[in-house]
C-alpha positions in Angstrom: -5.0 -78.8 -12.1 -4.1 -76.1 -9.9 -1.6 -78.5 -8.3 0.1 -79.3 -11.4 0.6 -75.6 -13.4 2.4 -74.9 -9.7 4.4 -78.1 -10.4 5.2 -76.8 -14.1 6.1 -73.4 -12.7 8.9 -75.5 -10.2 10.1 -77.0 -12.7 10.8 -74.2 -15.0 12.3 -71.9 -11.9 14.4 -75.4 -10.9 15.8 -77.5 -14.0 19.4 -76.2 -14.5 21.6 -77.4 -11.7 24.6 -76.4 -13.5 25.2 -73.2 -13.0 28.2 -72.9 -15.7 25.8 -73.6 -18.8 25.9 -70.4 -20.4 29.4 -68.7 -19.5 32.2 -68.8 -21.9 34.7 -72.3 -21.2 37.4 -70.2 -20.2 35.7 -68.2 -17.3 34.2 -71.4 -15.8 35.7 -72.4 -12.5 37.5 -75.8 -12.4 35.4 -78.4 -10.9 37.4 -81.2 -8.6 35.9 -83.7 -6.3 34.6 -81.6 -3.9 32.9 -78.8 -6.1 35.3 -75.4 -7.7 38.9 -75.1 -7.2 40.5 -72.2 -6.7 38.0 -69.6 -7.0 38.3 -67.0 -3.9 36.5 -67.3 -0.5 33.4 -65.0 0.7 36.4 -64.5 3.0 38.9 -63.5 0.4 36.7 -61.4 -1.3 35.3 -59.1 2.3 39.1 -58.6 3.0 39.4 -57.6 -0.8 36.6 -55.4 -0.8 37.4 -53.6 2.3 40.7 -52.9 1.0 40.1 -51.7 -2.5 37.5 -49.3 0.4 40.7 -47.9 2.7 42.9 -47.6 -0.4 39.9 -45.8 -1.9 39.9 -43.9 1.0 43.0 -43.4 1.7 44.4 -41.7 -2.6 40.8 -39.7 -1.8 42.4 -38.0 1.7 45.7 -38.1 0.3 44.7 -35.7 -3.0 42.5 -33.4 -0.9 45.6 -32.6 2.0 47.9 -32.1 -0.7 45.2 -29.7 -3.1 45.3 -28.5 0.1 48.7 -27.9 1.0 49.9 -25.9 -2.8 46.6 -24.0 -3.2 48.4 -22.5 1.1 51.8 -22.1 -1.1 50.0 -20.5 -4.3 48.1 -17.7 -1.9 50.6 -17.2 0.6 48.4 -18.9 4.1 51.1 -19.4 6.1 50.6 -21.4 10.0 
């Protein structure tokens, strides 16, 4: 009896292998002969994450330095 309930639970967990079943058709990847096509690789995703992080950090530093520059001009601080 216990084995039967465990098997039923496993069937529920692993029942649907179609990972695109609940999402709209317009956002489903095109499936080719060997799998999805035109889907970014993990390496591209990692590179994009680092690029966005670096760009955001550079922007924050640039805005801080610009604000500091204008603050010093307005306060008459030299050197």
